[in-house]
C-alpha positions in Angstrom: 244.4 -30.9 -120.7 245.4 -31.7 -117.1 248.8 -33.5 -116.9 248.9 -35.9 -114.0 251.8 -37.7 -112.4 250.9 -40.9 -110.6 252.8 -42.4 -107.6 251.3 -45.9 -107.1 253.1 -49.2 -106.7 250.2 -51.6 -107.4 250.3 -52.2 -111.2 246.6 -53.2 -111.4 245.4 -50.1 -109.5 247.8 -47.9 -111.5 246.6 -49.2 -114.9 242.9 -49.0 -113.9 243.4 -45.5 -112.5 245.2 -44.3 -115.6 242.4 -45.7 -117.9 239.7 -44.1 -115.7 241.5 -40.7 -115.5 242.1 -40.5 -119.3 238.6 -41.7 -120.1 236.5 -39.6 -117.6 238.7 -36.5 -117.1 240.3 -34.3 -119.6 243.6 -35.5 -118.4 246.8 -37.3 -119.5 249.0 -39.3 -117.2 252.5 -38.1 -118.1 254.5 -40.4 -115.8 254.3 -42.9 -113.0 256.5 -44.1 -110.1 256.2 -47.1 -107.8 258.7 -45.9 -105.2 259.5 -42.7 -103.3 263.0 -42.1 -104.8 261.8 -42.3 -108.4 258.9 -40.0 -107.7 261.1 -37.4 -106.0 263.6 -37.5 -108.8 260.9 -37.0 -111.5 259.2 -34.2 -109.5 262.6 -32.4 -109.1 263.1 -32.1 -112.8 261.7 -28.7 -113.9 261.2 -30.0 -117.4 258.3 -32.2 -116.3 255.2 -30.1 -116.5 252.5 -31.5 -114.3 249.2 -30.1 -113.0 248.5 -32.7 -110.4 250.4 -35.4 -108.5 248.4 -38.3 -107.2 250.3 -40.1 -104.4 249.6 -43.4 -102.6 250.9 -43.7 -99.0 252.4 -47.2 -99.2 255.0 -47.7 -102.0 257.5 -50.4 -103.1 260.1 -48.5 -101.1 259.8 -45.3 -99.2 256.3 -43.8 -98.8 254.0 -41.2 -100.1 254.6 -39.2 -97.0 258.2 -39.0 -98.0 257.2 -37.8 -101.5 255.0 -35.1 -100.0 257.7 -34.0 -97.6 260.4 -33.9 -100.4 258.0 -32.0 -102.7 257.7 -29.2 -100.1 261.5 -28.6 -100.5 261.4 -28.3 -104.3 261.5 -24.8 -105.9 258.5 -25.5 -108.1 255.1 -26.0 -106.4 253.1 -29.1 -107.2 249.4 -29.6 -106.6 249.3 -32.9 -104.7 246.5 -35.2 -103.6 246.7 -38.5 -101.8 244.8 -41.6 -102.8 245.2 -44.4 -100.2 243.5 -47.3 -98.5 244.8 -45.7 -95.3 242.8 -42.5 -95.2 242.2 -42.4 -91.5 241.5 -39.1 -89.8 245.1 -39.1 -88.4 246.6 -39.9 -91.8 244.5 -37.2 -93.5 245.8 -34.6 -91.0 249.4 -35.8 -91.6 249.1 -35.6 -95.4 247.5 -32.2 -95.3 250.3 -31.0 -92.9 252.8 -32.2 -95.5 251.3 -30.2 -98.3 248.6 -32.5 -99.8 245.6 -30.5 -101.1 243.2 -33.3 -100.5 243.1 -36.9 -99.3 240.9 -39.5 -101.0 240.1 -43.1 -99.8 240.6 -45.7 -102.5 237.7 -47.8 -101.3 235.0 -45.2 -101.4 236.2 -41.8 -102.7 237.2 -42.5 -106.3 234.3 -40.5 -107.6 235.3 -37.6 -105.5 238.8 -37.8 -106.9 237.4 -37.8 -110.5 235.3 -34.7 -109.6 238.3 -33.0 -108.2 240.4 -33.8 -111.3 237.7 -32.7 -113.6 237.5 -29.3 -111.8 241.3 -28.9 -112.1 241.2 -29.9 -115.8 238.5 -27.2 -116.4 240.6 -24.6 -114.6 243.8 -25.6 -116.5 241.9 -25.2 -119.8 241.3 -21.5 -119.3 
């Protein structure tokens, strides 16, 4: 089972993504945040086991870039991917430079995200 933490401020997208991940991937969403501060606080707690963090760029307050940057300073390493409507080449480079493993476009790369999550879930089951 892949434990996923989701940082997404849009409630409709968040709920649809949770349902899709839990139905199509051997995964469980163990927590959510709609803003940078809440996400960083949750990630900083070593009692929160998570195999993947999915981060949107634009949040209620702060940004996904801030989450990525803060995660780099934490003692525990988190596998991070970005899921955003703003997956331009420049934004992809910036996210990767801040520690994201992959960047997915919400409009046309959801299937690629599911494939990535399925592969991680298979590896975590070993």
